[in-house]
PyMOL Python script that loads the backbone (N, CA, C, O; Angstrom):
from pymol import cmd

cmd.read_pdbstr("""\
ATOM      1  N   MET A   1       7.394  11.579  -7.751  1.00  0.00           N
ATOM      2  CA  MET A   1       6.196  12.112  -8.362  1.00  0.00           C
ATOM      3  C   MET A   1       6.021  13.317  -7.535  1.00  0.00           C
ATOM      4  O   MET A   1       6.669  13.470  -6.500  1.00  0.00           O
ATOM      5  N   ARG A   2       5.287  14.054  -7.901  1.00  0.00           N
ATOM      6  CA  ARG A   2       5.017  15.289  -7.202  1.00  0.00           C
ATOM      7  C   ARG A   2       3.179  15.822  -7.704  1.00  0.00           C
ATOM      8  O   ARG A   2       2.626  16.140  -8.757  1.00  0.00           O
ATOM      9  N   TYR A   3       2.769  15.670  -6.262  1.00  0.00           N
ATOM     10  CA  TYR A   3       1.073  15.952  -6.133  1.00  0.00           C
ATOM     11  C   TYR A   3       0.693  17.285  -5.569  1.00  0.00           C
ATOM     12  O   TYR A   3       1.261  18.015  -4.757  1.00  0.00           O
ATOM     13  N   THR A   4      -0.802  17.430  -6.450  1.00  0.00           N
ATOM     14  CA  THR A   4      -1.869  18.750  -6.180  1.00  0.00           C
ATOM     15  C   THR A   4      -1.685  18.172  -4.212  1.00  0.00           C
ATOM     16  O   THR A   4      -1.408  17.042  -3.809  1.00  0.00           O
ATOM     17  N   PRO A   5      -1.971  19.466  -3.357  1.00  0.00           N
ATOM     18  CA  PRO A   5      -2.442  19.296  -2.399  1.00  0.00           C
ATOM     19  C   PRO A   5      -3.977  18.562  -2.430  1.00  0.00           C
ATOM     20  O   PRO A   5      -4.650  18.613  -1.400  1.00  0.00           O
ATOM     21  N   GLU A   6      -4.379  18.052  -3.330  1.00  0.00           N
ATOM     22  CA  GLU A   6      -5.627  17.758  -3.646  1.00  0.00           C
ATOM     23  C   GLU A   6      -5.443  15.828  -3.754  1.00  0.00           C
ATOM     24  O   GLU A   6      -6.202  14.864  -3.651  1.00  0.00           O
ATOM     25  N   GLY A   7      -4.474  15.975  -3.927  1.00  0.00           N
ATOM     26  CA  GLY A   7      -3.669  14.202  -4.667  1.00  0.00           C
ATOM     27  C   GLY A   7      -3.894  13.840  -5.974  1.00  0.00           C
ATOM     28  O   GLY A   7      -4.144  12.690  -6.335  1.00  0.00           O
ATOM     29  N   ASP A   8      -3.800  14.923  -6.779  1.00  0.00           N
ATOM     30  CA  ASP A   8      -3.561  14.532  -8.007  1.00  0.00           C
ATOM     31  C   ASP A   8      -2.081  14.359  -8.427  1.00  0.00           C
ATOM     32  O   ASP A   8      -1.222  14.855  -7.698  1.00  0.00           O
ATOM     33  N   LEU A   9      -1.757  13.764  -9.428  1.00  0.00           N
ATOM     34  CA  LEU A   9      -0.625  13.499  -9.847  1.00  0.00           C
ATOM     35  C   LEU A   9      -0.322  15.443 -10.930  1.00  0.00           C
ATOM     36  O   LEU A   9      -1.133  16.146 -11.533  1.00  0.00           O
ATOM     37  N   ASP A  10       0.983  15.588 -10.716  1.00  0.00           N
ATOM     38  CA  ASP A  10       1.410  17.218 -11.017  1.00  0.00           C
ATOM     39  C   ASP A  10       2.772  17.322 -11.628  1.00  0.00           C
ATOM     40  O   ASP A  10       3.673  18.137 -11.827  1.00  0.00           O
ATOM     41  N   GLY A  11       2.395  15.857 -11.855  1.00  0.00           N
ATOM     42  CA  GLY A  11       4.330  15.692 -12.612  1.00  0.00           C
ATOM     43  C   GLY A  11       5.436  15.026 -11.778  1.00  0.00           C
ATOM     44  O   GLY A  11       5.297  14.631 -10.621  1.00  0.00           O
ATOM     45  N   ALA A  12       6.698  14.946 -12.616  1.00  0.00           N
ATOM     46  CA  ALA A  12       7.373  14.048 -11.502  1.00  0.00           C
ATOM     47  C   ALA A  12       8.894  14.459 -11.851  1.00  0.00           C
ATOM     48  O   ALA A  12       8.952  14.905 -12.997  1.00  0.00           O
ATOM     49  N   VAL A  13      10.013  14.440 -11.262  1.00  0.00           N
ATOM     50  CA  VAL A  13      11.461  14.455 -11.600  1.00  0.00           C
ATOM     51  C   VAL A  13      12.071  13.118 -11.756  1.00  0.00           C
ATOM     52  O   VAL A  13      11.719  12.111 -11.140  1.00  0.00           O
ATOM     53  N   ARG A  14      13.229  13.212 -12.829  1.00  0.00           N
ATOM     54  CA  ARG A  14      13.606  12.254 -13.267  1.00  0.00           C
ATOM     55  C   ARG A  14      15.107  12.279 -12.304  1.00  0.00           C
ATOM     56  O   ARG A  14      15.679  13.363 -12.188  1.00  0.00           O
ATOM     57  N   HIS A  15      15.571  11.299 -11.776  1.00  0.00           N
ATOM     58  CA  HIS A  15      16.921  11.101 -11.759  1.00  0.00           C
ATOM     59  C   HIS A  15      17.558  10.778 -11.679  1.00  0.00           C
ATOM     60  O   HIS A  15      17.311   9.790 -10.987  1.00  0.00           O
ATOM     61  N   THR A  16      19.134  10.804 -12.018  1.00  0.00           N
ATOM     62  CA  THR A  16      19.853  10.188 -13.331  1.00  0.00           C
ATOM     63  C   THR A  16      21.044   9.498 -12.009  1.00  0.00           C
ATOM     64  O   THR A  16      21.272   8.299 -12.165  1.00  0.00           O
ATOM     65  N   GLY A  17      21.390   9.821 -11.424  1.00  0.00           N
ATOM     66  CA  GLY A  17      22.394   9.556 -10.575  1.00  0.00           C
ATOM     67  C   GLY A  17      22.747   7.778 -10.119  1.00  0.00           C
ATOM     68  O   GLY A  17      21.878   7.098  -9.571  1.00  0.00           O
ATOM     69  N   ARG A  18      23.838   7.341 -10.381  1.00  0.00           N
ATOM     70  CA  ARG A  18      23.986   5.856 -10.220  1.00  0.00           C
ATOM     71  C   ARG A  18      23.830   5.373  -8.690  1.00  0.00           C
ATOM     72  O   ARG A  18      23.318   4.341  -8.256  1.00  0.00           O
ATOM     73  N   GLU A  19      24.525   6.612  -7.913  1.00  0.00           N
ATOM     74  CA  GLU A  19      24.175   6.122  -6.610  1.00  0.00           C
ATOM     75  C   GLU A  19      22.891   6.142  -6.323  1.00  0.00           C
ATOM     76  O   GLU A  19      22.300   5.065  -6.241  1.00  0.00           O
ATOM     77  N   LEU A  20      22.288   7.209  -6.138  1.00  0.00           N
ATOM     78  CA  LEU A  20      20.128   7.528  -6.140  1.00  0.00           C
ATOM     79  C   LEU A  20      19.979   6.264  -6.294  1.00  0.00           C
ATOM     80  O   LEU A  20      19.885   5.463  -5.364  1.00  0.00           O
ATOM     81  N   ILE A  21      19.930   5.853  -8.102  1.00  0.00           N
ATOM     82  CA  ILE A  21      19.103   4.477  -7.876  1.00  0.00           C
ATOM     83  C   ILE A  21      18.996   3.629  -7.405  1.00  0.00           C
ATOM     84  O   ILE A  21      18.029   2.967  -7.029  1.00  0.00           O
ATOM     85  N   GLY A  22      20.980   3.446  -7.318  1.00  0.00           N
ATOM     86  CA  GLY A  22      21.276   1.900  -6.647  1.00  0.00           C
ATOM     87  C   GLY A  22      20.566   2.323  -5.220  1.00  0.00           C
ATOM     88  O   GLY A  22      19.939   1.321  -4.875  1.00  0.00           O
ATOM     89  N   ALA A  23      20.431   3.098  -4.489  1.00  0.00           N
ATOM     90  CA  ALA A  23      20.415   2.705  -3.343  1.00  0.00           C
ATOM     91  C   ALA A  23      18.891   3.103  -3.147  1.00  0.00           C
ATOM     92  O   ALA A  23      18.505   3.403  -2.017  1.00  0.00           O
ATOM     93  N   CYS A  24      17.980   3.112  -4.273  1.00  0.00           N
ATOM     94  CA  CYS A  24      16.816   2.985  -3.888  1.00  0.00           C
ATOM     95  C   CYS A  24      16.336   2.180  -4.473  1.00  0.00           C
ATOM     96  O   CYS A  24      15.493   1.686  -3.726  1.00  0.00           O
ATOM     97  N   ARG A  25      16.327   1.680  -5.421  1.00  0.00           N
ATOM     98  CA  ARG A  25      17.121   0.002  -5.947  1.00  0.00           C
ATOM     99  C   ARG A  25      17.040  -1.522  -4.646  1.00  0.00           C
ATOM    100  O   ARG A  25      16.636  -2.678  -4.516  1.00  0.00           O
ATOM    101  N   ARG A  26      17.679  -0.531  -4.026  1.00  0.00           N
ATOM    102  CA  ARG A  26      18.130  -1.352  -3.252  1.00  0.00           C
ATOM    103  C   ARG A  26      16.885  -1.506  -1.642  1.00  0.00           C
ATOM    104  O   ARG A  26      16.812  -2.395  -0.794  1.00  0.00           O
ATOM    105  N   ASP A  27      16.286  -0.525  -1.770  1.00  0.00           N
ATOM    106  CA  ASP A  27      15.585  -0.145  -0.762  1.00  0.00           C
ATOM    107  C   ASP A  27      13.885  -0.741  -0.920  1.00  0.00           C
ATOM    108  O   ASP A  27      13.048  -1.293  -0.206  1.00  0.00           O
ATOM    109  N   ILE A  28      14.003  -0.260  -2.256  1.00  0.00           N
ATOM    110  CA  ILE A  28      12.746  -1.597  -3.222  1.00  0.00           C
ATOM    111  C   ILE A  28      13.120  -2.644  -2.828  1.00  0.00           C
ATOM    112  O   ILE A  28      12.339  -3.231  -2.080  1.00  0.00           O
ATOM    113  N   GLU A  29      13.937  -3.061  -3.027  1.00  0.00           N
ATOM    114  CA  GLU A  29      14.793  -4.844  -3.054  1.00  0.00           C
ATOM    115  C   GLU A  29      13.908  -5.048  -1.569  1.00  0.00           C
ATOM    116  O   GLU A  29      12.797  -5.565  -1.686  1.00  0.00           O
ATOM    117  N   GLN A  30      14.304  -4.713  -0.382  1.00  0.00           N
ATOM    118  CA  GLN A  30      14.073  -5.039   0.807  1.00  0.00           C
ATOM    119  C   GLN A  30      12.874  -4.389   1.021  1.00  0.00           C
ATOM    120  O   GLN A  30      12.628  -5.407   1.667  1.00  0.00           O
ATOM    121  N   LEU A  31      11.819  -3.665   1.130  1.00  0.00           N
ATOM    122  CA  LEU A  31      10.502  -3.795   1.122  1.00  0.00           C
ATOM    123  C   LEU A  31       9.703  -5.027   0.565  1.00  0.00           C
ATOM    124  O   LEU A  31       8.687  -5.570   0.998  1.00  0.00           O
ATOM    125  N   LEU A  32      10.667  -5.363  -0.793  1.00  0.00           N
ATOM    126  CA  LEU A  32       9.645  -6.604  -1.636  1.00  0.00           C
ATOM    127  C   LEU A  32      10.072  -7.702  -0.662  1.00  0.00           C
ATOM    128  O   LEU A  32       9.275  -8.639  -0.692  1.00  0.00           O
ATOM    129  N   ALA A  33      11.140  -7.885   0.236  1.00  0.00           N
ATOM    130  CA  ALA A  33      12.236  -8.941   0.901  1.00  0.00           C
ATOM    131  C   ALA A  33      10.869  -9.177   2.144  1.00  0.00           C
ATOM    132  O   ALA A  33      10.163 -10.168   2.330  1.00  0.00           O
ATOM    133  N   ASP A  34      10.879  -7.197   3.173  1.00  0.00           N
ATOM    134  CA  ASP A  34      10.112  -7.840   3.403  1.00  0.00           C
ATOM    135  C   ASP A  34       8.781  -8.186   4.068  1.00  0.00           C
ATOM    136  O   ASP A  34       8.559  -8.499   5.237  1.00  0.00           O
ATOM    137  N   GLY A  35       7.855  -8.034   2.910  1.00  0.00           N
ATOM    138  CA  GLY A  35       6.447  -7.729   2.655  1.00  0.00           C
ATOM    139  C   GLY A  35       5.836  -9.111   2.637  1.00  0.00           C
ATOM    140  O   GLY A  35       6.369 -10.212   2.776  1.00  0.00           O
ATOM    141  N   GLU A  36       4.685  -8.794   2.446  1.00  0.00           N
ATOM    142  CA  GLU A  36       3.430 -10.328   3.368  1.00  0.00           C
ATOM    143  C   GLU A  36       2.968 -10.472   1.733  1.00  0.00           C
ATOM    144  O   GLU A  36       2.716  -9.444   1.104  1.00  0.00           O
ATOM    145  N   GLU A  37       2.861 -11.947   1.019  1.00  0.00           N
ATOM    146  CA  GLU A  37       1.544 -11.621   0.330  1.00  0.00           C
ATOM    147  C   GLU A  37       0.361 -11.371   0.602  1.00  0.00           C
ATOM    148  O   GLU A  37      -0.311 -11.408   1.632  1.00  0.00           O
ATOM    149  N   LEU A  38       0.095 -10.991  -0.925  1.00  0.00           N
ATOM    150  CA  LEU A  38      -1.489 -10.262  -0.533  1.00  0.00           C
ATOM    151  C   LEU A  38      -2.874 -10.522   0.168  1.00  0.00           C
ATOM    152  O   LEU A  38      -3.776  -9.852   0.672  1.00  0.00           O
ATOM    153  N   LEU A  39      -2.490 -12.203  -0.125  1.00  0.00           N
ATOM    154  CA  LEU A  39      -3.385 -13.112  -0.011  1.00  0.00           C
ATOM    155  C   LEU A  39      -3.620 -13.591   1.826  1.00  0.00           C
ATOM    156  O   LEU A  39      -4.744 -13.589   2.328  1.00  0.00           O
ATOM    157  N   SER A  40      -2.513 -13.923   2.524  1.00  0.00           N
ATOM    158  CA  SER A  40      -2.177 -13.285   3.391  1.00  0.00           C
ATOM    159  C   SER A  40      -2.909 -12.475   4.254  1.00  0.00           C
ATOM    160  O   SER A  40      -3.822 -12.663   5.057  1.00  0.00           O
ATOM    161  N   PHE A  41      -2.295 -11.578   3.890  1.00  0.00           N
ATOM    162  CA  PHE A  41      -2.558 -10.167   4.786  1.00  0.00           C
ATOM    163  C   PHE A  41      -4.042 -10.079   4.417  1.00  0.00           C
ATOM    164  O   PHE A  41      -4.733  -9.662   5.346  1.00  0.00           O
ATOM    165  N   HIS A  42      -4.756 -10.392   3.196  1.00  0.00           N
ATOM    166  CA  HIS A  42      -6.464 -10.500   3.131  1.00  0.00           C
ATOM    167  C   HIS A  42      -6.712 -11.274   4.570  1.00  0.00           C
ATOM    168  O   HIS A  42      -7.178 -10.705   5.557  1.00  0.00           O
ATOM    169  N   ASP A  43      -6.389 -12.436   4.532  1.00  0.00           N
ATOM    170  CA  ASP A  43      -6.614 -13.434   5.390  1.00  0.00           C
ATOM    171  C   ASP A  43      -7.030 -13.131   7.164  1.00  0.00           C
ATOM    172  O   ASP A  43      -8.007 -13.332   7.885  1.00  0.00           O
ATOM    173  N   ARG A  44      -5.413 -12.435   7.339  1.00  0.00           N
ATOM    174  CA  ARG A  44      -4.892 -11.922   8.855  1.00  0.00           C
ATOM    175  C   ARG A  44      -5.724 -10.340   8.882  1.00  0.00           C
ATOM    176  O   ARG A  44      -6.105  -9.862   9.950  1.00  0.00           O
ATOM    177  N   VAL A  45      -5.916  -9.691   7.659  1.00  0.00           N
ATOM    178  CA  VAL A  45      -6.459  -8.224   8.513  1.00  0.00           C
ATOM    179  C   VAL A  45      -7.958  -7.602   7.975  1.00  0.00           C
ATOM    180  O   VAL A  45      -8.927  -7.201   8.620  1.00  0.00           O
ATOM    181  N   THR A  46      -7.635  -7.735   6.026  1.00  0.00           N
ATOM    182  CA  THR A  46      -9.181  -7.407   5.778  1.00  0.00           C
ATOM    183  C   THR A  46     -10.010  -7.912   6.308  1.00  0.00           C
ATOM    184  O   THR A  46     -10.520  -7.318   7.258  1.00  0.00           O
ATOM    185  N   ALA A  47     -10.565  -9.396   5.874  1.00  0.00           N
ATOM    186  CA  ALA A  47     -11.438 -10.806   6.390  1.00  0.00           C
ATOM    187  C   ALA A  47     -11.713 -10.470   7.528  1.00  0.00           C
ATOM    188  O   ALA A  47     -12.926 -10.326   7.680  1.00  0.00           O
ATOM    189  N   PRO A  48     -10.871 -10.200   8.766  1.00  0.00           N
ATOM    190  CA  PRO A  48     -11.661  -9.954  10.024  1.00  0.00           C
ATOM    191  C   PRO A  48     -12.073  -9.022   9.910  1.00  0.00           C
ATOM    192  O   PRO A  48     -13.263  -9.171  10.186  1.00  0.00           O
ATOM    193  N   LEU A  49     -11.904  -8.067   9.674  1.00  0.00           N
ATOM    194  CA  LEU A  49     -12.418  -6.141   9.996  1.00  0.00           C
ATOM    195  C   LEU A  49     -13.971  -6.449   8.671  1.00  0.00           C
ATOM    196  O   LEU A  49     -15.026  -5.839   8.844  1.00  0.00           O
ATOM    197  N   LEU A  50     -13.796  -7.425   7.496  1.00  0.00           N
ATOM    198  CA  LEU A  50     -15.136  -7.082   6.927  1.00  0.00           C
ATOM    199  C   LEU A  50     -16.214  -8.084   7.788  1.00  0.00           C
ATOM    200  O   LEU A  50     -17.088  -7.432   8.359  1.00  0.00           O
ATOM    201  N   ALA A  51     -16.298  -9.532   7.973  1.00  0.00           N
ATOM    202  CA  ALA A  51     -16.753 -10.040   8.638  1.00  0.00           C
ATOM    203  C   ALA A  51     -17.627  -9.113   9.957  1.00  0.00           C
ATOM    204  O   ALA A  51     -18.842  -8.976  10.099  1.00  0.00           O
ATOM    205  N   ALA A  52     -16.573  -8.612  10.744  1.00  0.00           N
ATOM    206  CA  ALA A  52     -17.104  -7.567  11.998  1.00  0.00           C
ATOM    207  C   ALA A  52     -17.656  -6.880  11.381  1.00  0.00           C
ATOM    208  O   ALA A  52     -18.812  -6.901  11.805  1.00  0.00           O
ATOM    209  N   ARG A  53     -17.524  -5.792  10.056  1.00  0.00           N
ATOM    210  CA  ARG A  53     -18.725  -4.802   9.343  1.00  0.00           C
ATOM    211  C   ARG A  53     -19.975  -5.424   8.925  1.00  0.00           C
ATOM    212  O   ARG A  53     -21.109  -4.946   8.960  1.00  0.00           O
ATOM    213  N   ALA A  54     -19.427  -7.038   8.360  1.00  0.00           N
ATOM    214  CA  ALA A  54     -21.105  -7.235   8.117  1.00  0.00           C
ATOM    215  C   ALA A  54     -22.198  -7.785   8.964  1.00  0.00           C
ATOM    216  O   ALA A  54     -23.383  -7.832   8.636  1.00  0.00           O
ATOM    217  N   GLY A  55     -21.443  -8.394  10.619  1.00  0.00           N
ATOM    218  CA  GLY A  55     -21.891  -8.464  11.474  1.00  0.00           C
ATOM    219  C   GLY A  55     -22.749  -7.495  12.150  1.00  0.00           C
ATOM    220  O   GLY A  55     -23.941  -7.762  12.306  1.00  0.00           O
ATOM    221  N   ARG A  56     -22.300  -6.500  12.526  1.00  0.00           N
ATOM    222  CA  ARG A  56     -22.681  -5.054  12.371  1.00  0.00           C
ATOM    223  C   ARG A  56     -24.004  -4.181  11.389  1.00  0.00           C
ATOM    224  O   ARG A  56     -25.016  -3.529  11.644  1.00  0.00           O
ATOM    225  N   GLU A  57     -23.484  -4.504  10.532  1.00  0.00           N
ATOM    226  CA  GLU A  57     -24.908  -4.557   9.239  1.00  0.00           C
ATOM    227  C   GLU A  57     -25.834  -5.202   9.554  1.00  0.00           C
ATOM    228  O   GLU A  57     -26.925  -4.655   9.394  1.00  0.00           O
ATOM    229  N   ALA A  58     -25.822  -6.592  10.118  1.00  0.00           N
ATOM    230  CA  ALA A  58     -26.668  -7.555   9.987  1.00  0.00           C
ATOM    231  C   ALA A  58     -27.000  -7.088  11.329  1.00  0.00           C
ATOM    232  O   ALA A  58     -27.886  -7.932  11.466  1.00  0.00           O
ATOM    233  N   ARG A  59     -27.027  -6.547  12.270  1.00  0.00           N
ATOM    234  CA  ARG A  59     -27.984  -6.230  13.684  1.00  0.00           C
ATOM    235  C   ARG A  59     -28.522  -4.803  13.541  1.00  0.00           C
ATOM    236  O   ARG A  59     -29.466  -4.514  14.275  1.00  0.00           O
ATOM    237  N   HIS A  60     -27.944  -3.638  12.493  1.00  0.00           N
ATOM    238  CA  HIS A  60     -28.600  -2.953  12.486  1.00  0.00           C
ATOM    239  C   HIS A  60     -30.140  -3.085  11.492  1.00  0.00           C
ATOM    240  O   HIS A  60     -31.175  -2.425  11.581  1.00  0.00           O
ATOM    241  N   GLU A  61     -29.752  -4.276  10.505  1.00  0.00           N
ATOM    242  CA  GLU A  61     -31.017  -4.458   9.651  1.00  0.00           C
ATOM    243  C   GLU A  61     -32.531  -4.879  10.050  1.00  0.00           C
ATOM    244  O   GLU A  61     -33.649  -4.779   9.545  1.00  0.00           O
ATOM    245  N   GLN A  62     -31.798  -5.547  11.557  1.00  0.00           N
ATOM    246  CA  GLN A  62     -32.799  -6.429  12.488  1.00  0.00           C
ATOM    247  C   GLN A  62     -33.810  -5.371  13.148  1.00  0.00           C
ATOM    248  O   GLN A  62     -34.694  -5.757  13.913  1.00  0.00           O
TER     249      GLN A  62
END
""", "prot")
cmd.dss("prot")
cmd.show_as("cartoon", "prot")
cmd.util.cbc("prot")
cmd.orient("prot")
């Protein structure tokens, strides 16, 4: 994928080489194997951040 400096999609390049495609597939499979389920990530990372933010906002409203 290609993007503009502003981050907008600007096209793509199609690769058809079997070795490259195989390497990319293996990389993606490894990323998926190493990845964390979305809900456990949310519980571990996002939820505490949201709770802390809500606490700060509540203190500012007082």
